[in-house]
SESEMAR-337929 format. One line per 3 residues: number of its first residue (from 1); their letters; for each residue z, y, x of C-alpha. Coordinates in nm, 4 decimals. Layout:
# SESEMAR-337929
NUM) a) Z:Y:X ~ ...
# end
This chain:
# SESEMAR-337929
1) mdq) 7.3878:13.7379:5.2095 ~ 7.3397:13.5089:5.4598 ~ 6.9889:13.3971:5.5104
4) qst) 6.9020:13.0936:5.7877 ~ 6.6200:13.1475:5.9660 ~ 6.5892:12.7460:6.1513
7) aqt) 6.3895:12.8969:6.4753 ~ 6.3605:13.2411:6.6224 ~ 6.1032:13.1842:6.9207
10) gei) 5.8588:12.9438:7.0954 ~ 5.6137:12.7439:6.8890 ~ 5.6604:12.5590:6.5629
13) dvd) 5.4106:12.2505:6.4305 ~ 5.4014:12.2326:6.0296 ~ 5.1840:12.1299:5.8073
16) vai) 5.1510:12.4911:5.6106 ~ 5.2134:12.7886:5.7688 ~ 5.3710:13.0530:5.4222
19) iga) 5.3464:13.4333:5.4482 ~ 5.5880:13.6129:5.2298 ~ 5.9051:13.5072:5.0725
22) gpa) 5.8133:13.6274:4.7421 ~ 5.8043:13.3909:4.3910 ~ 5.4585:13.3002:4.5140
25) glt) 5.5449:13.1857:4.8722 ~ 5.9046:13.0230:4.7865 ~ 5.7093:12.8651:4.4976
28) agy) 5.4583:12.6852:4.7388 ~ 5.7257:12.6074:4.9977 ~ 5.9669:12.4163:4.7569
31) llt) 5.6808:12.2500:4.5993 ~ 5.4966:12.1441:4.9245 ~ 5.8508:12.0178:5.1029
34) kag) 5.9658:11.8377:4.7858 ~ 5.6056:11.6648:4.8621 ~ 5.7120:11.6257:5.2112
37) krv) 5.4811:11.8520:5.3977 ~ 5.6343:12.0513:5.6877 ~ 5.6363:12.3975:5.6063
40) aii) 5.7360:12.7114:5.7680 ~ 5.7892:13.0501:5.6269 ~ 5.7696:13.4003:5.7516
43) ekd) 5.9457:13.7349:5.5629 ~ 5.9845:14.0350:5.7443 ~ 6.2686:14.1243:5.5256
46) aty) 6.5725:14.0571:5.7608 ~ 6.8214:14.0284:5.4366 ~ 6.6661:13.9050:5.1231
49) vgg) 6.4216:13.7109:4.9856 ~ 6.2245:13.6883:4.6686 ~ 6.0114:14.0247:4.7249
52) isr) 6.0063:14.2534:4.4169 ~ 6.2068:13.9852:4.2673 ~ 6.4966:14.0121:4.4983
55) tve) 6.8676:14.0951:4.3979 ~ 6.9840:14.3614:4.6862 ~ 7.3722:14.3679:4.6914
58) hdg) 7.6008:14.7064:4.7695 ~ 7.9562:14.6729:4.7364 ~ 7.9767:14.4209:4.5274
61) yrf) 7.6797:14.5684:4.3083 ~ 7.3830:14.3791:4.2037 ~ 7.0508:14.5591:4.1488
64) dig) 6.7243:14.3976:3.9964 ~ 6.4204:14.5760:4.1427 ~ 6.1987:14.6286:3.8546
67) ghr) 6.3708:14.4168:3.5960 ~ 6.2780:14.0620:3.5399 ~ 6.3158:13.8756:3.2346
70) ffs) 6.2383:13.5074:3.2564 ~ 5.9871:13.4029:2.9861 ~ 5.7076:13.1933:3.0095
73) ksq) 5.4486:13.0768:2.7787 ~ 5.3663:12.7600:3.0514 ~ 5.5698:12.4857:3.0358
76) qvv) 5.5486:12.4081:3.3986 ~ 5.6534:12.7348:3.4927 ~ 5.9834:12.7019:3.2620
79) dlw) 6.0258:12.3511:3.3957 ~ 6.0281:12.4361:3.7308 ~ 6.2796:12.7577:3.6848
82) nei) 6.4884:12.4895:3.5371 ~ 6.4534:12.2511:3.8159 ~ 6.5494:12.5180:4.0695
85) lpd) 6.8080:12.6477:3.8885 ~ 6.9478:12.4278:3.6111 ~ 7.3164:12.5648:3.5428
88) dfi) 7.2901:12.9410:3.5997 ~ 7.0786:13.1013:3.3384 ~ 7.2297:13.3267:3.0766
91) qrp) 7.0942:13.4243:2.7538 ~ 7.0497:13.7895:2.6909 ~ 6.9997:14.0177:2.4203
94) rms) 6.6793:14.1888:2.4692 ~ 6.6862:14.5913:2.4191 ~ 6.4506:14.8983:2.5437
97) riy) 6.4316:15.2523:2.3755 ~ 6.2607:15.5417:2.4882 ~ 6.4634:15.8698:2.5526
100) yeg) 6.2804:16.1777:2.4890 ~ 6.4837:16.5695:2.4263 ~ 6.8304:16.3867:2.4053
103) kfy) 6.7421:16.1328:2.1431 ~ 6.6948:15.7514:2.1537 ~ 6.3661:15.6154:1.9856
106) syp) 6.2977:15.2263:1.9494 ~ 6.0319:15.0513:2.1376 ~ 5.7861:14.9580:2.0122
109) lra) 5.7877:15.2891:1.8198 ~ 5.9197:15.2949:1.4423 ~ 5.7487:15.5737:1.2812
112) fea) 6.0518:15.6826:1.0136 ~ 6.2672:15.6769:1.2854 ~ 6.0789:15.8677:1.5472
115) lrn) 5.9855:16.1374:1.2716 ~ 6.3158:16.1711:1.1524 ~ 6.4373:16.2412:1.5205
118) lgl) 6.1787:16.4290:1.6042 ~ 6.2869:16.6877:1.2679 ~ 6.1336:16.8142:0.9625
121) wrs) 5.8866:17.1330:1.1247 ~ 5.7698:16.8685:1.4427 ~ 5.6955:16.5864:1.2243
124) alc) 5.4933:16.8254:0.9885 ~ 5.3077:16.9210:1.3463 ~ 5.2729:16.5234:1.4670
127) mas) 5.1308:16.4225:1.1147 ~ 4.8956:16.7513:1.1003 ~ 4.7777:16.6697:1.4577
130) ylq) 4.7528:16.2577:1.3512 ~ 4.4927:16.3681:1.0302 ~ 4.3732:16.6402:1.2334
133) ykl) 4.2070:16.3447:1.4881 ~ 4.1600:16.1202:1.2266 ~ 3.8999:16.3527:1.0606
136) fpi) 3.7725:16.5190:1.3487 ~ 3.7620:16.2794:1.6703 ~ 3.6872:16.3344:2.0004
139) ahv) 3.3439:16.2463:1.9528 ~ 3.2995:16.1192:2.3556 ~ 3.5630:15.9061:2.4446
142) ksf) 3.5974:15.9079:2.8236 ~ 3.9760:15.9295:2.9281 ~ 4.3344:15.8048:2.8441
145) edw) 4.4017:16.1166:2.6960 ~ 4.0889:16.1113:2.4691 ~ 4.1501:15.7624:2.3552
148) ttn) 4.5059:15.7685:2.2545 ~ 4.4990:16.1223:2.1155 ~ 4.2438:16.0191:1.8565
151) qfg) 4.4482:15.7202:1.7749 ~ 4.7985:15.9214:1.7360 ~ 4.7187:16.2709:1.7423
154) kkl) 4.8063:16.5291:2.0334 ~ 5.1352:16.5962:1.9598 ~ 5.2494:16.2397:1.9675
157) ysi) 5.0238:16.1899:2.2472 ~ 5.1955:16.4148:2.4262 ~ 5.5353:16.3427:2.3530
160) ffk) 5.5016:15.9435:2.3476 ~ 5.2635:15.8693:2.5997 ~ 5.1557:16.1416:2.8534
163) tyt) 5.4787:16.2150:3.0410 ~ 5.5937:15.8485:3.1255 ~ 5.2608:15.7210:3.1910
166) ekv) 5.1897:16.0448:3.4579 ~ 5.4979:15.9350:3.6094 ~ 5.4315:15.5619:3.6640
169) wgm) 5.0707:15.5974:3.8121 ~ 5.0535:15.9491:3.9529 ~ 4.7701:16.0740:3.8090
172) pcd) 4.6959:16.2850:3.5328 ~ 4.6280:16.0981:3.2231 ~ 4.2596:16.2852:3.1281
175) ems) 4.1571:16.1272:3.4884 ~ 4.2470:15.7389:3.3250 ~ 3.9968:15.5182:3.1818
178) adw) 4.0216:15.5015:2.8081 ~ 3.9444:15.1511:2.8257 ~ 4.2675:15.0982:2.9700
181) aaq) 4.4441:15.3077:2.6953 ~ 4.2333:15.0281:2.4347 ~ 4.3735:14.7445:2.6754
184) rik) 4.7308:14.8742:2.7074 ~ 4.7884:15.0151:2.3156 ~ 4.5751:14.7279:2.1531
187) gls) 4.6436:14.6989:1.7982 ~ 4.9243:14.9681:1.7773 ~ 4.8559:15.2578:1.5496
190) lwg) 5.0582:15.4958:1.3063 ~ 4.9466:15.3830:1.0037 ~ 5.0522:15.0609:1.1361
193) avv) 5.3913:15.1443:1.2520 ~ 5.4433:15.3248:0.8872 ~ 5.3387:15.0019:0.7194
196) dgl) 5.5906:14.7669:0.9502 ~ 5.8600:15.0242:0.9183 ~ 5.8371:14.9852:0.5190
199) krs) 5.8236:14.5905:0.5515 ~ 6.1412:14.6021:0.7146 ~ 6.3243:14.8067:0.5077
202) lgl) 6.2205:14.6174:0.2222 ~ 6.2677:14.3264:0.3656 ~ 5.9043:14.1764:0.3670
205) nkl) 5.8113:14.1463:0.7407 ~ 5.8245:13.7605:0.6298 ~ 5.6026:13.4862:0.7855
208) ndg) 5.3554:13.3498:0.5275 ~ 5.4584:13.0297:0.5459 ~ 5.7097:12.9815:0.3103
211) sgk) 6.0152:12.9248:0.5899 ~ 6.1275:13.2807:0.4913 ~ 6.1227:13.3523:0.9084
214) qak) 6.0721:13.7230:1.0209 ~ 5.7371:13.7757:1.1685 ~ 5.7505:13.7443:1.5682
217) tll) 5.6802:14.0727:1.7363 ~ 5.9009:14.1434:2.0694 ~ 6.1048:13.9029:2.2273
220) etf) 6.4806:13.9400:2.0817 ~ 6.6510:13.7688:2.3696 ~ 6.5354:13.6302:2.6922
223) ryp) 6.7048:13.3934:2.9733 ~ 6.8090:13.5446:3.3117 ~ 7.0174:13.4193:3.6118
226) rlg) 7.3577:13.5306:3.5756 ~ 7.3737:13.6901:3.9521 ~ 6.9827:13.8772:3.8576
229) pgm) 6.6932:13.7254:3.9511 ~ 6.7453:13.6858:4.3342 ~ 6.9525:13.4165:4.2693
232) mwe) 6.6473:13.1539:4.1953 ~ 6.5000:13.2558:4.5114 ~ 6.7926:13.2098:4.7337
235) tar) 6.8343:12.8784:4.5783 ~ 6.5077:12.7795:4.5942 ~ 6.5263:12.9001:4.9916
238) dki) 6.8046:12.6887:5.0047 ~ 6.6131:12.3486:4.8441 ~ 6.3562:12.3971:5.0886
241) lat) 6.5755:12.4286:5.3927 ~ 6.7772:12.1104:5.2372 ~ 6.4855:11.8896:5.2827
244) gkg) 6.4566:11.9217:5.6506 ~ 6.0840:11.9926:5.6150 ~ 6.1099:12.3250:5.5856
247) qvl) 6.2091:12.6553:5.7892 ~ 6.2425:13.0089:5.6490 ~ 6.2389:13.2720:5.9092
250) mgh) 6.3779:13.5972:5.8081 ~ 6.2796:13.9079:5.9908 ~ 5.9737:13.8119:6.0454
253) glk) 5.6350:14.0179:6.0331 ~ 5.2773:13.8769:6.0333 ~ 5.1431:13.9880:6.4049
256) qla) 4.8227:13.7621:6.3755 ~ 4.6487:13.4971:6.1721 ~ 4.4219:13.3288:6.4260
259) sdg) 4.1811:13.0823:6.3370 ~ 4.1998:12.7793:6.5999 ~ 3.8082:12.6797:6.5365
262) qgg) 3.8641:12.3487:6.4350 ~ 3.9757:12.4693:6.0276 ~ 4.3725:12.5021:6.1163
265) wrm) 4.5323:12.8114:6.1773 ~ 4.7765:12.9923:6.4842 ~ 4.9733:13.2444:6.3188
268) tas) 5.2173:13.4970:6.5452 ~ 5.5007:13.6421:6.3749 ~ 5.6903:13.9204:6.5337
271) gpd) 6.1160:13.8451:6.5092 ~ 6.4174:14.0133:6.6460 ~ 6.3930:13.8061:6.9593
274) gdv) 6.0476:13.7799:7.0139 ~ 5.7305:13.6102:6.9149 ~ 5.7029:13.2900:6.7408
277) vik) 5.3819:13.1110:6.6874 ~ 5.3112:12.8844:6.4114 ~ 5.0685:12.5958:6.4031
280) akd) 4.9522:12.4796:6.0884 ~ 4.6260:12.3111:5.9000 ~ 4.6976:12.5261:5.5784
283) ais) 4.7902:12.9045:5.5437 ~ 4.8833:13.0797:5.2764 ~ 4.9313:13.4427:5.2293
286) sap) 5.1249:13.6512:4.9611 ~ 5.1070:13.9126:5.2002 ~ 4.8695:14.2324:5.0546
289) mre) 4.5021:14.1951:5.1199 ~ 4.5018:14.4894:5.3387 ~ 4.7383:14.3963:5.5580
292) lsa) 4.6401:14.0480:5.5688 ~ 4.2615:14.1345:5.6526 ~ 4.3255:14.3954:5.9627
295) rlh) 4.5645:14.0462:6.1218 ~ 4.3125:13.7891:6.0790 ~ 4.1166:13.6763:6.4058
298) plp) 3.8342:13.6819:6.3719 ~ 3.8625:14.0100:6.2175 ~ 3.6545:13.9815:5.8366
301) qtt) 3.3662:14.1744:5.8043 ~ 3.5191:14.2580:5.4905 ~ 3.8161:14.4424:5.6878
304) lna) 3.6681:14.7970:5.5308 ~ 3.6583:14.6696:5.1719 ~ 4.0387:14.5503:5.2316
307) qgl) 4.1340:14.8893:5.3426 ~ 4.0076:15.0426:5.1020 ~ 4.2959:14.8647:4.8503
310) kyr) 4.5455:15.0961:4.7235 ~ 4.8872:15.0457:4.5979 ~ 5.1798:15.2165:4.4141
313) dfl) 5.5376:15.2439:4.5290 ~ 5.8530:15.2821:4.3594 ~ 6.2236:15.3064:4.4428
316) tva) 6.5555:15.2528:4.2922 ~ 6.8566:15.4891:4.2973 ~ 7.1544:15.3029:4.1522
319) lmi) 7.4271:15.4873:4.1040 ~ 7.8289:15.3822:3.9788 ~ 7.9943:15.5902:3.7400
322) rse) 8.3640:15.6207:3.5942 ~ 8.2717:15.5255:3.2612 ~ 8.2278:15.2384:3.0045
325) dlf) 7.8437:15.1120:2.9493 ~ 7.6404:15.4090:2.9280 ~ 7.4059:15.2588:2.6622
328) pdn) 7.3576:14.9110:2.5734 ~ 6.9775:14.8842:2.6688 ~ 6.8580:14.6948:2.9500
331) wiy) 6.6279:14.9960:3.0387 ~ 6.5155:15.3165:2.9067 ~ 6.2108:15.5161:2.9300
334) ihd) 6.2310:15.8552:3.0469 ~ 5.9719:16.0936:2.8246 ~ 6.0736:16.4143:2.9856
337) skv) 5.9002:16.6443:3.2092 ~ 6.2495:16.8275:3.3334 ~ 6.3152:16.5038:3.5309
340) qvg) 6.1232:16.2825:3.7858 ~ 6.3057:15.9646:3.6823 ~ 6.0577:15.7143:3.4579
343) rvq) 6.2978:15.4668:3.4003 ~ 6.6919:15.3954:3.3885 ~ 6.8062:15.0404:3.3894
346) nfr) 7.1756:14.9029:3.2996 ~ 7.2704:14.6549:3.5527 ~ 7.5538:14.5210:3.3272
349) sws) 7.3076:14.4725:3.0340 ~ 7.1368:14.2360:3.2136 ~ 7.4055:14.0314:3.3202
352) pem) 7.7778:14.1134:3.3267 ~ 7.8051:13.9383:3.6714 ~ 7.6002:14.1944:3.8419
355) vpd) 7.8589:14.4331:3.7687 ~ 8.2564:14.3315:3.9321 ~ 8.4091:14.6251:3.8163
358) qdi) 8.4673:14.6567:3.4225 ~ 8.5809:15.0199:3.4811 ~ 8.2585:15.1116:3.6294
361) acv) 7.8856:15.0986:3.4552 ~ 7.6240:15.0895:3.6965 ~ 7.2698:15.1716:3.6382
364) gle) 6.9458:15.2348:3.8494 ~ 6.7156:15.5126:3.7687 ~ 6.3343:15.4472:3.9087
367) yfc) 6.1126:15.6499:4.0532 ~ 5.7826:15.6269:4.0697 ~ 5.6083:15.7713:4.4122
370) feg) 5.3572:15.6662:4.6694 ~ 5.4812:15.5615:5.0375 ~ 5.5190:15.8681:5.2615
373) dgl) 5.5493:16.1098:4.9539 ~ 5.8343:16.3542:4.9378 ~ 6.0357:16.1299:4.7465
376) wss) 5.9573:15.8150:4.9319 ~ 6.0561:16.0238:5.2496 ~ 6.3830:16.2007:5.0810
379) sde) 6.6778:16.0564:5.2565 ~ 6.9039:15.8285:5.0490 ~ 7.1794:16.1142:5.0044
382) dli) 6.9300:16.3643:4.8797 ~ 6.7880:16.1034:4.6506 ~ 7.1462:16.0302:4.5115
385) eqa) 7.2177:16.3993:4.4487 ~ 6.8809:16.4192:4.2611 ~ 6.9433:16.1072:4.0393
388) kre) 7.2991:16.3094:3.9654 ~ 7.1240:16.6056:3.8998 ~ 6.8824:16.4484:3.6504
391) mdi) 7.1484:16.2285:3.4698 ~ 7.3074:16.5201:3.3947 ~ 7.0369:16.7016:3.2847
394) lgl) 6.9446:16.4199:3.0352 ~ 7.3165:16.3974:2.8928 ~ 7.3772:16.0779:3.0053
397) ckp) 7.6842:16.1621:3.2646 ~ 7.8605:16.3884:3.4565 ~ 7.7964:16.4382:3.8082
400) edv) 8.1769:16.4643:3.8760 ~ 8.1745:16.0820:3.7356 ~ 7.9620:15.9610:3.9708
403) vgg) 8.1861:15.7248:4.2223 ~ 7.8883:15.5313:4.4312 ~ 7.5047:15.5264:4.4873
406) avv) 7.2561:15.3469:4.6829 ~ 6.8955:15.3612:4.7614 ~ 6.6598:15.0479:4.7546
409) rqe) 6.2806:15.1346:4.8308 ~ 6.0273:14.8971:4.6828 ~ 5.6887:14.9323:4.8893
412) kay) 5.3373:14.8400:4.7386 ~ 5.5027:14.7464:4.3876 ~ 5.2092:14.8028:4.1962
415) pvy) 4.8246:14.7297:4.2993 ~ 4.5898:15.0363:4.2335 ~ 4.3051:14.9719:3.9942
418) des) 4.0656:15.2159:4.1132 ~ 3.6487:15.2565:4.0670 ~ 3.6042:15.0534:4.3530
421) yad) 3.9152:14.8098:4.3425 ~ 3.7236:14.4788:4.2370 ~ 3.4195:14.5302:4.4488
424) nvd) 3.6408:14.5240:4.7541 ~ 3.8455:14.2359:4.6539 ~ 3.5583:13.9973:4.5870
427) amr) 3.4008:14.0561:4.8722 ~ 3.7107:13.9921:5.0618 ~ 3.7534:13.6960:4.8676
430) ael) 3.4080:13.5535:4.9026 ~ 3.3860:13.5979:5.2646 ~ 3.7359:13.3799:5.3075
433) eek) 3.6187:13.1250:5.0662 ~ 3.3311:13.0535:5.2819 ~ 3.4725:13.0686:5.6075
436) fpt) 3.8119:12.9846:5.5888 ~ 3.8604:12.7189:5.2915 ~ 4.2098:12.6276:5.4253
439) lhl) 4.3393:12.9911:5.3784 ~ 4.4854:13.0036:5.0566 ~ 4.5661:13.4037:4.8496
442) vgr) 4.8805:13.3846:4.5972 ~ 5.0582:13.6223:4.3868 ~ 5.0670:13.9682:4.3243
445) ngm) 4.9605:14.1865:4.6134 ~ 4.8173:13.8887:4.7911 ~ 4.5204:13.8767:4.5463
448) hry) 4.5468:14.2155:4.4626 ~ 4.6504:14.1371:4.1185 ~ 4.9038:14.3217:3.8532
451) nnq) 5.0727:13.9901:3.7522 ~ 5.4189:13.8701:3.6090 ~ 5.6554:13.6588:3.7648
454) dha) 5.5154:13.3423:3.6424 ~ 5.1409:13.3996:3.7281 ~ 5.2653:13.4820:4.0829
457) mmt) 5.4326:13.1482:4.0865 ~ 5.1797:12.9288:3.9177 ~ 4.9172:13.0838:4.1700
460) aml) 5.1420:12.9207:4.3939 ~ 5.1623:12.5792:4.1973 ~ 4.8100:12.5673:4.1925
463) tae) 4.7360:12.6393:4.5733 ~ 4.9989:12.3645:4.6423 ~ 4.8467:12.0669:4.4433
466) nii) 4.5020:12.1648:4.5771 ~ 4.7088:12.1600:4.9378 ~ 4.8579:11.7908:4.8469
469) age) 4.5175:11.6597:4.7362 ~ 4.3353:11.8055:5.0303 ~ 4.0705:11.9365:4.8294
472) rly) 4.0262:12.2628:4.5658 ~ 4.0962:12.0940:4.2475 ~ 4.1935:12.4305:4.0809
475) dtw) 4.0409:12.7985:4.0695 ~ 4.3245:12.9934:4.1735 ~ 4.1551:13.3133:4.0288
478) cvn) 4.0903:13.1354:3.7049 ~ 4.2467:13.4594:3.5169 ~ 4.1655:13.6285:3.2005
481) eda) 4.2141:13.9723:3.2396 ~ 4.1753:14.0636:2.8793 ~ 4.4654:13.7852:2.7810
484) eyh) 4.7398:13.9030:2.4942 ~ 5.0264:13.7690:2.6800 ~ 5.2583:14.0281:2.5640
487) eag) 5.6757:13.8758:2.5400 ~ 5.6023:13.7370:2.1834 ~ 5.5845:13.3883:2.0653
490) deg) 5.8045:13.0660:2.1987 ~ 5.8944:13.0152:2.6002 ~ 5.6589:12.6825:2.6530
493) dek) 5.4441:12.7199:2.4140 ~ 5.1460:12.5685:2.6175 ~ 5.2364:12.2223:2.7175
496) slp) 4.8730:12.0622:2.7586 ~ 4.8069:11.8243:3.0950 ~ 4.5399:11.9961:3.3547
499) arg) 4.1939:11.8073:3.3988 ~ 4.0765:11.7770:3.7314 ~ 3.8885:12.0362:3.8316
502) tvs) 3.9589:12.2663:3.5848 ~ 4.3000:12.5255:3.4785 ~ 4.4932:12.3464:3.1824
505) edq) 4.5807:12.5654:2.8764 ~ 4.9397:12.5525:2.9798 ~ 4.8513:12.6701:3.3410
508) aaa) 4.6217:12.9191:3.1851 ~ 4.9097:13.0816:2.9928 ~ 5.0982:13.1821:3.2961
511) lns) 4.7427:13.3027:3.4832 ~ 4.6648:13.4959:3.1787 ~ 5.0085:13.7103:3.2503
514) vrd) 4.7686:13.9319:3.4311 ~ 4.7960:14.2895:3.3018 ~ 4.5742:14.5544:3.3405
517) vpe) 4.5859:14.8971:3.5341 ~ 4.4597:15.2174:3.4858 ~ 4.1481:15.3024:3.6283
520) ria) 4.0133:15.6486:3.7397 ~ 3.7102:15.7772:3.5142 ~ 3.4109:15.8473:3.7107
523) ddd) 3.3594:16.1711:3.8895 ~ 3.0218:16.2522:3.6543 ~ 3.2155:16.1669:3.3522
526) rra) 3.4830:16.4091:3.4320 ~ 3.2399:16.6719:3.4882 ~ 3.0773:16.5447:3.1575
529) a) 3.3933:16.6111:2.9974
# end
């Protein structure tokens, strides 16, 4: 792909310097250049913009890194998507299922289907286990395992929760906090699933408003750029460059961000042809807080706090398979301990244009790992062979039908919420806001918050408004972490206009998309258990 970099070495003088060309950085750059501000964006990837929302291309096949449905309750975010990419969205059916021991289960679970697939004997054991823990629940609930077992019984917990959850987060379920389970599985119960199944089968799942419409659960369709999410961010980059006000420096990593002593910044970025120095009044960072703290000058007193922040990584192994599409889902959750893969994407189900050959299916096997562990450090060839073996074990394809493969690694995909993360983030945030009011943190890793694409964009949108106004109109940290944001309801539901100094309902709709991740239970709680 052709990426432009309008400066390679020397010194650049702009209004705003931006670290990272992901959704947050490019949203900020787009809005600021549109308002007439001069902007320079550095991106350490030499080829792709978009960060975790990029689309990687290999021999004409396109891979979405993680899967990105374009849905937001914020009308401001929806309007911006439409403004950047007005003619290239397609409407796609939403479908994802759980795979367990050779059978598919609807997601969210449908009780009768699940029990039918499990068979009479195992279903009876599941129901007996469910009743056992309803009558005699675990009294002192401390972990994800305790909470989920009380809710569903030990058998259903082990089938539909334990394996996948441990693959994603890399820690045992009996060490994850029960609070996270309550948030993650809020409102879901076995009895509720049974009642919902009965209503569906009898056609009773209707709204009580006389309309005769079905009650909303998860979205049945979603919008998607026809060439993948990277299409959005490549277009945003091109529009930034077209203004003549913006520069995007690819293959340039942050070396140092130094205060100039007068409220502004002097950013040094290392590129293939040497260092570039960017002078700016304001700086925006979507870089991981841990990396930013080590490159700030003067070094923050909270650097040690930032160095304690942790991340979960993952990689995608894409396989091109001589076959018709293997399944209709956007992705399948793999609840099977015989394999390491956690999820399998079907790229043609995201968009037919991502797969150029109609006789070839293209899937992406997602492996959750930590940077530097055995999976991460394996060679591409070994990972492709492992993916072929695991697809064979799962019965999804035969190794001899695989005609190609590629590996995409994504570092720092998920900020980890451990027992000290909140104090570490709060300490660094407080110091930076006091000492450096012209340094703005945005996005998932920039704020160490596991959020959706529209949330990352909204933090950048509010930051751009603050910079344009020359004062802090909005608090970008105003996030309700307990918000129920799931993909239900209508796109652009919230349309309120913002009041000065506050976050509007519309902006909060995107900000509220932040999602919880598990914390480890305290050592003394584990010992007590």
